[in-house]
N, CA, C and O atoms as a GROMACS GRO file, in nm:
protein
  592
    1MET      N    1  -4.284   1.559   0.276
    1MET     CA    2  -4.185   1.599   0.178
    1MET      C    3  -4.046   1.552   0.223
    1MET      O    4  -4.010   1.561   0.340
    2GLN      N    5  -3.970   1.502   0.128
    2GLN     CA    6  -3.836   1.450   0.157
    2GLN      C    7  -3.740   1.566   0.184
    2GLN      O    8  -3.743   1.668   0.116
    3LYS      N    9  -3.655   1.546   0.284
    3LYS     CA   10  -3.554   1.648   0.317
    3LYS      C   11  -3.451   1.652   0.206
    3LYS      O   12  -3.412   1.550   0.150
    4GLU      N   13  -3.406   1.773   0.175
    4GLU     CA   14  -3.302   1.793   0.074
    4GLU      C   15  -3.180   1.853   0.140
    4GLU      O   16  -3.190   1.930   0.235
    5PHE      N   17  -3.063   1.816   0.088
    5PHE     CA   18  -2.936   1.858   0.145
    5PHE      C   19  -2.850   1.922   0.036
    5PHE      O   20  -2.847   1.874  -0.077
    6THR      N   21  -2.782   2.029   0.071
    6THR     CA   22  -2.677   2.080  -0.017
    6THR      C   23  -2.558   1.986  -0.002
    6THR      O   24  -2.559   1.898   0.085
    7ILE      N   25  -2.458   2.003  -0.084
    7ILE     CA   26  -2.340   1.914  -0.073
    7ILE      C   27  -2.272   1.932   0.063
    7ILE      O   28  -2.224   1.834   0.120
    8GLY      N   29  -2.269   2.053   0.113
    8GLY     CA   30  -2.210   2.077   0.245
    8GLY      C   31  -2.289   2.009   0.355
    8GLY      O   32  -2.230   1.950   0.446
    9GLN      N   33  -2.421   2.016   0.348
    9GLN     CA   34  -2.505   1.950   0.448
    9GLN      C   35  -2.493   1.798   0.437
    9GLN      O   36  -2.488   1.729   0.538
   10ALA      N   37  -2.489   1.748   0.314
   10ALA     CA   38  -2.473   1.603   0.293
   10ALA      C   39  -2.340   1.557   0.350
   10ALA      O   40  -2.331   1.450   0.411
   11ALA      N   41  -2.237   1.638   0.330
   11ALA     CA   42  -2.105   1.604   0.383
   11ALA      C   43  -2.108   1.600   0.535
   11ALA      O   44  -2.057   1.505   0.595
   12LYS      N   45  -2.165   1.700   0.597
   12LYS     CA   46  -2.170   1.707   0.742
   12LYS      C   47  -2.253   1.592   0.800
   12LYS      O   48  -2.213   1.530   0.898
   13THR      N   49  -2.366   1.564   0.740
   13THR     CA   50  -2.456   1.460   0.789
   13THR      C   51  -2.394   1.320   0.775
   13THR      O   52  -2.410   1.236   0.863
   14SER      N   53  -2.325   1.297   0.664
   14SER     CA   54  -2.270   1.163   0.636
   14SER      C   55  -2.128   1.144   0.690
   14SER      O   56  -2.082   1.030   0.702
   15GLY      N   57  -2.060   1.253   0.722
   15GLY     CA   58  -1.922   1.242   0.768
   15GLY      C   59  -1.823   1.225   0.654
   15GLY      O   60  -1.710   1.182   0.676
   16VAL      N   61  -1.864   1.259   0.532
   16VAL     CA   62  -1.780   1.247   0.413
   16VAL      C   63  -1.747   1.388   0.365
   16VAL      O   64  -1.836   1.473   0.357
   17LYS      N   65  -1.622   1.414   0.332
   17LYS     CA   66  -1.582   1.547   0.286
   17LYS      C   67  -1.646   1.580   0.151
   17LYS      O   68  -1.677   1.491   0.072
   18VAL      N   69  -1.666   1.708   0.127
   18VAL     CA   70  -1.725   1.756   0.001
   18VAL      C   71  -1.644   1.706  -0.118
   18VAL      O   72  -1.701   1.658  -0.216
   19THR      N   73  -1.512   1.717  -0.111
   19THR     CA   74  -1.428   1.673  -0.224
   19THR      C   75  -1.442   1.523  -0.247
   19THR      O   76  -1.435   1.476  -0.360
   20THR      N   77  -1.462   1.448  -0.140
   20THR     CA   78  -1.479   1.304  -0.152
   20THR      C   79  -1.613   1.271  -0.216
   20THR      O   80  -1.622   1.177  -0.296
   21ILE      N   81  -1.717   1.347  -0.184
   21ILE     CA   82  -1.847   1.327  -0.248
   21ILE      C   83  -1.834   1.349  -0.398
   21ILE      O   84  -1.885   1.270  -0.478
   22ARG      N   85  -1.765   1.456  -0.437
   22ARG     CA   86  -1.745   1.482  -0.580
   22ARG      C   87  -1.667   1.368  -0.646
   22ARG      O   88  -1.696   1.330  -0.759
   23TYR      N   89  -1.567   1.314  -0.575
   23TYR     CA   90  -1.490   1.201  -0.626
   23TYR      C   91  -1.581   1.080  -0.645
   23TYR      O   92  -1.578   1.016  -0.750
   24TYR      N   93  -1.663   1.049  -0.545
   24TYR     CA   94  -1.754   0.934  -0.556
   24TYR      C   95  -1.849   0.950  -0.675
   24TYR      O   96  -1.883   0.852  -0.741
   25GLU      N   97  -1.890   1.072  -0.701
   25GLU     CA   98  -1.975   1.097  -0.819
   25GLU      C   99  -1.895   1.073  -0.947
   25GLU      O  100  -1.947   1.016  -1.042
   26SER      N  101  -1.769   1.117  -0.949
   26SER     CA  102  -1.688   1.105  -1.071
   26SER      C  103  -1.654   0.961  -1.105
   26SER      O  104  -1.636   0.928  -1.222
   27VAL      N  105  -1.645   0.874  -1.003
   27VAL     CA  106  -1.613   0.733  -1.029
   27VAL      C  107  -1.737   0.645  -1.033
   27VAL      O  108  -1.726   0.523  -1.046
   28GLY      N  109  -1.854   0.706  -1.023
   28GLY     CA  110  -1.978   0.631  -1.039
   28GLY      C  111  -2.030   0.560  -0.915
   28GLY      O  112  -2.120   0.476  -0.927
   29LEU      N  113  -1.975   0.588  -0.798
   29LEU     CA  114  -2.032   0.529  -0.677
   29LEU      C  115  -2.161   0.599  -0.636
   29LEU      O  116  -2.252   0.537  -0.580
   30MET      N  117  -2.167   0.726  -0.664
   30MET     CA  118  -2.285   0.808  -0.635
   30MET      C  119  -2.346   0.852  -0.766
   30MET      O  120  -2.275   0.888  -0.860
   31PRO      N  121  -2.479   0.849  -0.774
   31PRO     CA  122  -2.542   0.903  -0.895
   31PRO      C  123  -2.526   1.056  -0.898
   31PRO      O  124  -2.509   1.120  -0.794
   32GLU      N  125  -2.531   1.111  -1.017
   32GLU     CA  126  -2.528   1.257  -1.029
   32GLU      C  127  -2.647   1.315  -0.955
   32GLU      O  128  -2.760   1.269  -0.974
   33PRO      N  129  -2.625   1.414  -0.870
   33PRO     CA  130  -2.738   1.470  -0.795
   33PRO      C  131  -2.820   1.564  -0.882
   33PRO      O  132  -2.778   1.610  -0.988
   34ARG      N  133  -2.938   1.589  -0.833
   34ARG     CA  134  -3.023   1.690  -0.898
   34ARG      C  135  -2.956   1.826  -0.873
   34ARG      O  136  -2.895   1.848  -0.768
   35ARG      N  137  -2.969   1.914  -0.969
   35ARG     CA  138  -2.912   2.048  -0.953
   35ARG      C  139  -3.023   2.152  -0.963
   35ARG      O  140  -3.115   2.140  -1.044
   36VAL      N  141  -3.013   2.250  -0.879
   36VAL     CA  142  -3.108   2.361  -0.886
   36VAL      C  143  -3.062   2.457  -0.994
   36VAL      O  144  -2.953   2.442  -1.050
   37GLU      N  145  -3.144   2.554  -1.023
   37GLU     CA  146  -3.117   2.648  -1.133
   37GLU      C  147  -2.980   2.714  -1.123
   37GLU      O  148  -2.917   2.742  -1.226
   38SER      N  149  -2.934   2.738  -1.001
   38SER     CA  150  -2.802   2.801  -0.983
   38SER      C  151  -2.687   2.704  -1.007
   38SER      O  152  -2.571   2.745  -1.012
   39GLY      N  153  -2.718   2.574  -1.023
   39GLY     CA  154  -2.615   2.474  -1.047
   39GLY      C  155  -2.573   2.399  -0.921
   39GLY      O  156  -2.494   2.305  -0.928
   40ARG      N  157  -2.627   2.442  -0.806
   40ARG     CA  158  -2.592   2.373  -0.681
   40ARG      C  159  -2.647   2.231  -0.680
   40ARG      O  160  -2.757   2.205  -0.728
   41ARG      N  161  -2.567   2.141  -0.624
   41ARG     CA  162  -2.609   2.001  -0.609
   41ARG      C  163  -2.710   1.991  -0.495
   41ARG      O  164  -2.695   2.055  -0.390
   42ILE      N  165  -2.812   1.909  -0.516
   42ILE     CA  166  -2.912   1.883  -0.412
   42ILE      C  167  -2.923   1.732  -0.395
   42ILE      O  168  -2.940   1.658  -0.492
   43TYR      N  169  -2.913   1.686  -0.271
   43TYR     CA  170  -2.916   1.544  -0.239
   43TYR      C  171  -3.038   1.512  -0.154
   43TYR      O  172  -3.079   1.592  -0.070
   44GLY      N  173  -3.094   1.396  -0.176
   44GLY     CA  174  -3.202   1.346  -0.093
   44GLY      C  175  -3.148   1.259   0.018
   44GLY      O  176  -3.028   1.234   0.026
   45GLN      N  177  -3.237   1.212   0.104
   45GLN     CA  178  -3.197   1.128   0.217
   45GLN      C  179  -3.133   0.998   0.169
   45GLN      O  180  -3.038   0.950   0.231
   46ALA      N  181  -3.182   0.942   0.060
   46ALA     CA  182  -3.125   0.817   0.008
   46ALA      C  183  -2.978   0.836  -0.031
   46ALA      O  184  -2.896   0.747  -0.008
   47ALA      N  185  -2.945   0.950  -0.089
   47ALA     CA  186  -2.806   0.978  -0.127
   47ALA      C  187  -2.719   0.993  -0.003
   47ALA      O  188  -2.605   0.945  -0.001
   48VAL      N  189  -2.770   1.059   0.099
   48VAL     CA  190  -2.694   1.075   0.223
   48VAL      C  191  -2.674   0.939   0.290
   48VAL      O  192  -2.567   0.911   0.344
   49ASP      N  193  -2.777   0.854   0.287
   49ASP     CA  194  -2.764   0.719   0.341
   49ASP      C  195  -2.659   0.640   0.262
   49ASP      O  196  -2.580   0.566   0.321
   50LEU      N  197  -2.658   0.655   0.130
   50LEU     CA  198  -2.560   0.587   0.046
   50LEU      C  199  -2.418   0.636   0.079
   50LEU      O  200  -2.324   0.557   0.081
   51LEU      N  201  -2.404   0.765   0.104
   51LEU     CA  202  -2.273   0.817   0.144
   51LEU      C  203  -2.226   0.753   0.274
   51LEU      O  204  -2.108   0.721   0.289
   52GLY      N  205  -2.317   0.733   0.368
   52GLY     CA  206  -2.283   0.666   0.493
   52GLY      C  207  -2.239   0.522   0.469
   52GLY      O  208  -2.144   0.474   0.531
   53PHE      N  209  -2.309   0.454   0.379
   53PHE     CA  210  -2.275   0.316   0.342
   53PHE      C  211  -2.134   0.312   0.283
   53PHE      O  212  -2.052   0.228   0.321
   54ILE      N  213  -2.107   0.402   0.190
   54ILE     CA  214  -1.976   0.407   0.124
   54ILE      C  215  -1.867   0.439   0.226
   54ILE      O  216  -1.761   0.376   0.227
   55ARG      N  217  -1.892   0.537   0.311
   55ARG     CA  218  -1.793   0.576   0.413
   55ARG      C  219  -1.762   0.457   0.504
   55ARG      O  220  -1.646   0.432   0.535
   56HIS      N  221  -1.864   0.385   0.546
   56HIS     CA  222  -1.843   0.271   0.634
   56HIS      C  223  -1.762   0.162   0.564
   56HIS      O  224  -1.671   0.103   0.622
   57ALA      N  225  -1.797   0.135   0.438
   57ALA     CA  226  -1.722   0.034   0.361
   57ALA      C  227  -1.576   0.077   0.342
   57ALA      O  228  -1.486  -0.006   0.351
   58ARG      N  229  -1.553   0.205   0.316
   58ARG     CA  230  -1.415   0.256   0.302
   58ARG      C  231  -1.341   0.246   0.435
   58ARG      O  232  -1.223   0.212   0.438
   59ASP      N  233  -1.411   0.277   0.546
   59ASP     CA  234  -1.349   0.265   0.678
   59ASP      C  235  -1.303   0.122   0.703
   59ASP      O  236  -1.203   0.099   0.772
   60LEU      N  237  -1.376   0.026   0.648
   60LEU     CA  238  -1.340  -0.115   0.662
   60LEU      C  239  -1.237  -0.159   0.558
   60LEU      O  240  -1.193  -0.274   0.558
   61GLY      N  241  -1.198  -0.066   0.470
   61GLY     CA  242  -1.090  -0.093   0.376
   61GLY      C  243  -1.133  -0.151   0.242
   61GLY      O  244  -1.047  -0.192   0.164
   62PHE      N  245  -1.261  -0.157   0.214
   62PHE     CA  246  -1.306  -0.208   0.084
   62PHE      C  247  -1.262  -0.114  -0.026
   62PHE      O  248  -1.260   0.008  -0.007
   63THR      N  249  -1.227  -0.169  -0.141
   63THR     CA  250  -1.188  -0.088  -0.256
   63THR      C  251  -1.312  -0.025  -0.320
   63THR      O  252  -1.424  -0.066  -0.293
   64VAL      N  253  -1.288   0.074  -0.402
   64VAL     CA  254  -1.398   0.138  -0.475
   64VAL      C  255  -1.472   0.035  -0.561
   64VAL      O  256  -1.595   0.035  -0.566
   65ASP      N  257  -1.397  -0.053  -0.627
   65ASP     CA  258  -1.461  -0.155  -0.711
   65ASP      C  259  -1.548  -0.249  -0.628
   65ASP      O  260  -1.659  -0.282  -0.669
   66ALA      N  261  -1.499  -0.291  -0.512
   66ALA     CA  262  -1.578  -0.379  -0.426
   66ALA      C  263  -1.702  -0.307  -0.376
   66ALA      O  264  -1.810  -0.366  -0.368
   67ILE      N  265  -1.688  -0.180  -0.342
   67ILE     CA  266  -1.804  -0.102  -0.295
   67ILE      C  267  -1.906  -0.088  -0.407
   67ILE      O  268  -2.026  -0.097  -0.383
   68ARG      N  269  -1.858  -0.067  -0.528
   68ARG     CA  270  -1.950  -0.058  -0.643
   68ARG      C  271  -2.031  -0.188  -0.654
   68ARG      O  272  -2.152  -0.184  -0.674
   69ASP      N  273  -1.962  -0.302  -0.641
   69ASP     CA  274  -2.030  -0.431  -0.646
   69ASP      C  275  -2.130  -0.445  -0.531
   69ASP      O  276  -2.241  -0.495  -0.552
   70LEU      N  277  -2.093  -0.402  -0.412
   70LEU     CA  278  -2.183  -0.410  -0.297
   70LEU      C  279  -2.305  -0.320  -0.314
   70LEU      O  280  -2.416  -0.358  -0.276
   71ILE      N  281  -2.285  -0.203  -0.372
   71ILE     CA  282  -2.398  -0.114  -0.400
   71ILE      C  283  -2.492  -0.180  -0.500
   71ILE      O  284  -2.614  -0.177  -0.482
   72ASP      N  285  -2.436  -0.239  -0.605
   72ASP     CA  286  -2.519  -0.309  -0.704
   72ASP      C  287  -2.600  -0.419  -0.636
   72ASP      O  288  -2.719  -0.436  -0.665
   73LEU      N  289  -2.537  -0.493  -0.545
   73LEU     CA  290  -2.609  -0.598  -0.474
   73LEU      C  291  -2.719  -0.540  -0.386
   73LEU      O  292  -2.830  -0.592  -0.382
   74GLN      N  293  -2.687  -0.433  -0.317
   74GLN     CA  294  -2.783  -0.370  -0.226
   74GLN      C  295  -2.905  -0.319  -0.301
   74GLN      O  296  -3.015  -0.317  -0.246
   75GLU      N  297  -2.885  -0.279  -0.425
   75GLU     CA  298  -2.997  -0.229  -0.505
   75GLU      C  299  -3.087  -0.340  -0.555
   75GLU      O  300  -3.193  -0.314  -0.611
   76ASN      N  301  -3.046  -0.466  -0.535
   76ASN     CA  302  -3.125  -0.583  -0.573
   76ASN      C  303  -3.141  -0.673  -0.451
   76ASN      O  304  -3.079  -0.780  -0.445
   77PRO      N  305  -3.222  -0.631  -0.354
   77PRO     CA  306  -3.228  -0.701  -0.225
   77PRO      C  307  -3.276  -0.846  -0.233
   77PRO      O  308  -3.256  -0.922  -0.138
   78GLY      N  309  -3.338  -0.886  -0.340
   78GLY     CA  310  -3.387  -1.023  -0.351
   78GLY      C  311  -3.284  -1.123  -0.401
   78GLY      O  312  -3.311  -1.243  -0.405
   79THR      N  313  -3.167  -1.075  -0.440
   79THR     CA  314  -3.066  -1.166  -0.495
   79THR      C  315  -2.990  -1.236  -0.382
   79THR      O  316  -2.990  -1.190  -0.268
   80ASP      N  317  -2.928  -1.347  -0.416
   80ASP     CA  318  -2.849  -1.426  -0.322
   80ASP      C  319  -2.731  -1.342  -0.274
   80ASP      O  320  -2.671  -1.268  -0.352
   81CYS      N  321  -2.698  -1.352  -0.148
   81CYS     CA  322  -2.589  -1.270  -0.092
   81CYS      C  323  -2.453  -1.338  -0.105
   81CYS      O  324  -2.357  -1.295  -0.041
   82ALA      N  325  -2.443  -1.444  -0.185
   82ALA     CA  326  -2.315  -1.515  -0.201
   82ALA      C  327  -2.206  -1.422  -0.252
   82ALA      O  328  -2.090  -1.435  -0.212
   83LYS      N  329  -2.239  -1.330  -0.340
   83LYS     CA  330  -2.140  -1.236  -0.394
   83LYS      C  331  -2.087  -1.143  -0.284
   83LYS      O  332  -1.968  -1.115  -0.278
   84ALA      N  333  -2.177  -1.097  -0.197
   84ALA     CA  334  -2.134  -1.012  -0.085
   84ALA      C  335  -2.043  -1.091   0.007
   84ALA      O  336  -1.942  -1.039   0.055
   85ASP      N  337  -2.078  -1.215   0.033
   85ASP     CA  338  -1.997  -1.302   0.116
   85ASP      C  339  -1.859  -1.321   0.054
   85ASP      O  340  -1.757  -1.313   0.123
   86GLU      N  341  -1.856  -1.346  -0.077
   86GLU     CA  342  -1.729  -1.364  -0.149
   86GLU      C  343  -1.643  -1.239  -0.140
   86GLU      O  344  -1.522  -1.248  -0.116
   87LEU      N  345  -1.703  -1.122  -0.159
   87LEU     CA  346  -1.628  -0.996  -0.151
   87LEU      C  347  -1.570  -0.977  -0.011
   87LEU      O  348  -1.454  -0.938   0.004
   88ALA      N  349  -1.650  -1.004   0.091
   88ALA     CA  350  -1.604  -0.986   0.228
   88ALA      C  351  -1.493  -1.086   0.262
   88ALA      O  352  -1.396  -1.050   0.328
   89ARG      N  353  -1.509  -1.210   0.218
   89ARG     CA  354  -1.406  -1.311   0.246
   89ARG      C  355  -1.274  -1.277   0.176
   89ARG      O  356  -1.167  -1.292   0.235
   90ARG      N  357  -1.282  -1.232   0.052
   90ARG     CA  358  -1.161  -1.193  -0.022
   90ARG      C  359  -1.094  -1.074   0.048
   90ARG      O  360  -0.972  -1.069   0.059
   91HIS      N  361  -1.174  -0.980   0.094
   91HIS     CA  362  -1.119  -0.864   0.163
   91HIS      C  363  -1.055  -0.906   0.295
   91HIS      O  364  -0.952  -0.851   0.334
   92LEU      N  365  -1.114  -1.002   0.364
   92LEU     CA  366  -1.056  -1.053   0.488
   92LEU      C  367  -0.919  -1.115   0.462
   92LEU      O  368  -0.825  -1.089   0.537
   93VAL      N  369  -0.907  -1.196   0.358
   93VAL     CA  370  -0.778  -1.257   0.324
   93VAL      C  371  -0.676  -1.149   0.291
   93VAL      O  372  -0.562  -1.156   0.337
   94ASP      N  373  -0.715  -1.049   0.212
   94ASP     CA  374  -0.624  -0.938   0.179
   94ASP      C  375  -0.580  -0.864   0.305
   94ASP      O  376  -0.464  -0.828   0.319
   95THR      N  377  -0.674  -0.843   0.396
   95THR     CA  378  -0.643  -0.774   0.521
   95THR      C  379  -0.547  -0.856   0.606
   95THR      O  380  -0.452  -0.802   0.663
   96GLN      N  381  -0.570  -0.986   0.615
   96GLN     CA  382  -0.481  -1.073   0.691
   96GLN      C  383  -0.340  -1.073   0.631
   96GLN      O  384  -0.241  -1.076   0.704
   97THR      N  385  -0.332  -1.071   0.500
   97THR     CA  386  -0.201  -1.066   0.432
   97THR      C  387  -0.130  -0.936   0.466
   97THR      O  388  -0.011  -0.937   0.497
   98ARG      N  389  -0.202  -0.825   0.460
   98ARG     CA  390  -0.141  -0.695   0.493
   98ARG      C  391  -0.095  -0.691   0.639
   98ARG      O  392   0.010  -0.635   0.670
   99ILE      N  393  -0.174  -0.751   0.728
   99ILE     CA  394  -0.136  -0.755   0.870
   99ILE      C  395  -0.006  -0.832   0.887
   99ILE      O  396   0.082  -0.790   0.962
  100GLU      N  397   0.007  -0.945   0.818
  100GLU     CA  398   0.131  -1.023   0.828
  100GLU      C  399   0.249  -0.943   0.772
  100GLU      O  400   0.359  -0.946   0.828
  101GLN      N  401   0.227  -0.872   0.661
  101GLN     CA  402   0.334  -0.788   0.605
  101GLN      C  403   0.374  -0.680   0.704
  101GLN      O  404   0.493  -0.649   0.716
  102LEU      N  405   0.278  -0.623   0.775
  102LEU     CA  406   0.309  -0.522   0.875
  102LEU      C  407   0.384  -0.582   0.994
  102LEU      O  408   0.471  -0.517   1.052
  103ARG      N  409   0.351  -0.705   1.029
  103ARG     CA  410   0.424  -0.771   1.139
  103ARG      C  411   0.570  -0.794   1.101
  103ARG      O  412   0.660  -0.774   1.183
  104VAL      N  413   0.595  -0.834   0.977
  104VAL     CA  414   0.732  -0.851   0.928
  104VAL      C  415   0.805  -0.717   0.933
  104VAL      O  416   0.919  -0.709   0.978
  105LEU      N  417   0.738  -0.613   0.887
  105LEU     CA  418   0.797  -0.479   0.889
  105LEU      C  419   0.826  -0.436   1.033
  105LEU      O  420   0.931  -0.379   1.060
  106GLU      N  421   0.734  -0.463   1.123
  106GLU     CA  422   0.753  -0.428   1.263
  106GLU      C  423   0.877  -0.497   1.321
  106GLU      O  424   0.960  -0.434   1.387
  107ARG      N  425   0.889  -0.628   1.295
  107ARG     CA  426   1.005  -0.702   1.346
  107ARG      C  427   1.136  -0.646   1.290
  107ARG      O  428   1.235  -0.635   1.362
  108GLU      N  429   1.135  -0.612   1.162
  108GLU     CA  430   1.257  -0.560   1.100
  108GLU      C  431   1.293  -0.423   1.158
  108GLU      O  432   1.410  -0.397   1.185
  109LEU      N  433   1.196  -0.338   1.176
  109LEU     CA  434   1.223  -0.207   1.236
  109LEU      C  435   1.273  -0.222   1.380
  109LEU      O  436   1.366  -0.152   1.421
  110GLU      N  437   1.213  -0.313   1.455
  110GLU     CA  438   1.260  -0.337   1.592
  110GLU      C  439   1.405  -0.385   1.591
  110GLU      O  440   1.485  -0.341   1.674
  111ARG      N  441   1.439  -0.477   1.499
  111ARG     CA  442   1.576  -0.527   1.488
  111ARG      C  443   1.673  -0.414   1.457
  111ARG      O  444   1.779  -0.403   1.518
  112MET      N  445   1.635  -0.329   1.360
  112MET     CA  446   1.722  -0.217   1.322
  112MET      C  447   1.745  -0.125   1.441
  112MET      O  448   1.858  -0.082   1.466
  113ILE      N  449   1.640  -0.094   1.514
  113ILE     CA  450   1.651  -0.004   1.628
  113ILE      C  451   1.734  -0.068   1.739
  113ILE      O  452   1.819  -0.003   1.800
  114ASP      N  453   1.709  -0.197   1.764
  114ASP     CA  454   1.783  -0.267   1.871
  114ASP      C  455   1.932  -0.278   1.841
  114ASP      O  456   2.013  -0.276   1.934
  115THR      N  457   1.968  -0.289   1.712
  115THR     CA  458   2.111  -0.304   1.678
  115THR      C  459   2.183  -0.170   1.669
  115THR      O  460   2.306  -0.166   1.660
  116CYS      N  461   2.109  -0.063   1.671
  116CYS     CA  462   2.173   0.069   1.665
  116CYS      C  463   2.229   0.103   1.803
  116CYS      O  464   2.156   0.107   1.902
  117SER      N  465   2.357   0.126   1.807
  117SER     CA  466   2.421   0.155   1.936
  117SER      C  467   2.454   0.303   1.952
  117SER      O  468   2.531   0.341   2.040
  118GLY      N  469   2.394   0.385   1.868
  118GLY     CA  470   2.422   0.527   1.878
  118GLY      C  471   2.551   0.561   1.807
  118GLY      O  472   2.604   0.480   1.731
  119GLY      N  473   2.600   0.676   1.830
  119GLY     CA  474   2.725   0.718   1.766
  119GLY      C  475   2.696   0.804   1.646
  119GLY      O  476   2.600   0.880   1.643
  120GLU      N  477   2.783   0.791   1.545
  120GLU     CA  478   2.773   0.876   1.427
  120GLU      C  479   2.688   0.809   1.319
  120GLU      O  480   2.678   0.686   1.313
  121VAL      N  481   2.629   0.890   1.237
  121VAL     CA  482   2.542   0.840   1.130
  121VAL      C  483   2.619   0.748   1.036
  121VAL      O  484   2.562   0.654   0.981
  122GLY      N  485   2.746   0.773   1.015
  122GLY     CA  486   2.828   0.691   0.926
  122GLY      C  487   2.835   0.545   0.968
  122GLY      O  488   2.861   0.458   0.885
  123THR      N  489   2.813   0.518   1.095
  123THR     CA  490   2.815   0.379   1.144
  123THR      C  491   2.679   0.337   1.201
  123THR      O  492   2.668   0.234   1.268
  124CYS      N  493   2.579   0.414   1.172
  124CYS     CA  494   2.444   0.387   1.224
  124CYS      C  495   2.384   0.265   1.155
  124CYS      O  496   2.375   0.262   1.032
  125GLU      N  497   2.344   0.165   1.231
  125GLU     CA  498   2.288   0.041   1.177
  125GLU      C  499   2.155   0.068   1.104
  125GLU      O  500   2.124   0.000   1.007
  126ILE      N  501   2.081   0.163   1.150
  126ILE     CA  502   1.953   0.195   1.084
  126ILE      C  503   1.979   0.246   0.943
  126ILE      O  504   1.922   0.196   0.846
  127VAL      N  505   2.065   0.346   0.932
  127VAL     CA  506   2.095   0.405   0.801
  127VAL      C  507   2.164   0.302   0.712
  127VAL      O  508   2.133   0.292   0.593
  128THR      N  509   2.257   0.225   0.768
  128THR     CA  510   2.328   0.122   0.691
  128THR      C  511   2.230   0.018   0.637
  128THR      O  512   2.241  -0.021   0.520
  129SER      N  513   2.137  -0.025   0.718
  129SER     CA  514   2.038  -0.124   0.673
  129SER      C  515   1.949  -0.068   0.562
  129SER      O  516   1.910  -0.141   0.471
  130LEU      N  517   1.918   0.059   0.570
  130LEU     CA  518   1.835   0.120   0.465
  130LEU      C  519   1.909   0.126   0.332
  130LEU      O  520   1.848   0.116   0.226
  131PHE      N  521   2.042   0.142   0.337
  131PHE     CA  522   2.121   0.144   0.214
  131PHE      C  523   2.153   0.004   0.161
  131PHE      O  524   2.179  -0.014   0.042
  132ASP      N  525   2.151  -0.096   0.249
  132ASP     CA  526   2.189  -0.232   0.211
  132ASP      C  527   2.081  -0.330   0.255
  132ASP      O  528   2.079  -0.377   0.368
  133HIS      N  529   1.991  -0.360   0.162
  133HIS     CA  530   1.877  -0.446   0.194
  133HIS      C  531   1.921  -0.586   0.238
  133HIS      O  532   1.846  -0.654   0.308
  134SER      N  533   2.040  -0.629   0.199
  134SER     CA  534   2.086  -0.763   0.238
  134SER      C  535   2.107  -0.774   0.389
  134SER      O  536   2.114  -0.886   0.442
  135LYS      N  537   2.117  -0.662   0.459
  135LYS     CA  538   2.131  -0.664   0.605
  135LYS      C  539   1.999  -0.694   0.676
  135LYS      O  540   1.997  -0.723   0.796
  136CYS      N  541   1.890  -0.688   0.601
  136CYS     CA  542   1.758  -0.715   0.660
  136CYS      C  543   1.739  -0.865   0.675
  136CYS      O  544   1.792  -0.944   0.597
  137LEU      N  545   1.663  -0.904   0.776
  137LEU     CA  546   1.639  -1.045   0.803
  137LEU      C  547   1.526  -1.102   0.719
  137LEU      O  548   1.517  -1.223   0.701
  138ALA      N  549   1.439  -1.016   0.667
  138ALA     CA  550   1.323  -1.064   0.592
  138ALA      C  551   1.300  -0.977   0.470
  138ALA      O  552   1.347  -0.863   0.463
  139ASP      N  553   1.229  -1.033   0.374
  139ASP     CA  554   1.189  -0.955   0.257
  139ASP      C  555   1.062  -0.880   0.295
  139ASP      O  556   0.956  -0.941   0.311
  140HIS      N  557   1.071  -0.752   0.311
  140HIS     CA  558   0.957  -0.673   0.355
  140HIS      C  559   0.915  -0.573   0.248
  140HIS      O  560   0.850  -0.473   0.278
  141LYS      N  561   0.952  -0.600   0.124
  141LYS     CA  562   0.913  -0.512   0.015
  141LYS      C  563   0.762  -0.514   0.004
  141LYS      O  564   0.699  -0.620   0.010
  142GLN      N  565   0.705  -0.397  -0.012
  142GLN     CA  566   0.560  -0.386  -0.028
  142GLN      C  567   0.522  -0.421  -0.170
  142GLN      O  568   0.583  -0.372  -0.265
  143LYS      N  569   0.422  -0.504  -0.185
  143LYS     CA  570   0.370  -0.534  -0.318
  143LYS      C  571   0.287  -0.417  -0.364
  143LYS      O  572   0.225  -0.348  -0.283
  144ALA      N  573   0.286  -0.395  -0.495
  144ALA     CA  574   0.203  -0.286  -0.549
  144ALA      C  575   0.059  -0.314  -0.514
  144ALA      O  576   0.008  -0.423  -0.539
  145SER      N  577  -0.007  -0.215  -0.456
  145SER     CA  578  -0.146  -0.234  -0.420
  145SER      C  579  -0.237  -0.191  -0.534
  145SER      O  580  -0.202  -0.106  -0.616
  146LYS      N  581  -0.354  -0.251  -0.535
  146LYS     CA  582  -0.453  -0.215  -0.639
  146LYS      C  583  -0.505  -0.077  -0.610
  146LYS      O  584  -0.511  -0.034  -0.494
  147ALA      N  585  -0.542  -0.008  -0.713
  147ALA     CA  586  -0.600   0.126  -0.694
  147ALA      C  587  -0.731   0.110  -0.620
  147ALA      O  588  -0.812   0.024  -0.653
  148SER      N  589  -0.750   0.196  -0.519
  148SER     CA  590  -0.876   0.187  -0.447
  148SER      C  591  -0.973   0.269  -0.518
  148SER      O  592  -1.089   0.278  -0.476
   0.00000   0.00000   0.00000
């Protein structure tokens, strides 16, 4: 007989919070679980394994849409993995771009801190730079990110 889990047990076993499991169900990453007469959610081992898959993909920074695509691929094991490769490569490029943006931000923060000579806030280079973007050496504005 297959082991069954309550939502709390599924959360503990998979390392995913209960509220996150409900969110994954609401956005269609997880199928609606079976419910017992009292209305409690009941999950099988496959659902707990899927939660682990989703958690790992989220830990790696994949978006919900990309994870949905990966789940669809995983459910069809005989298909070509070119789509999975494409998703991973696109995510790698996005990650590399974010890393470069963080490096620019790091350099700018270091510059601001290094130029601050202490004293009063009215002459503080950090505060002045925050009020006057033209004092910055680089454009470090964050681009709007896609909804995960």
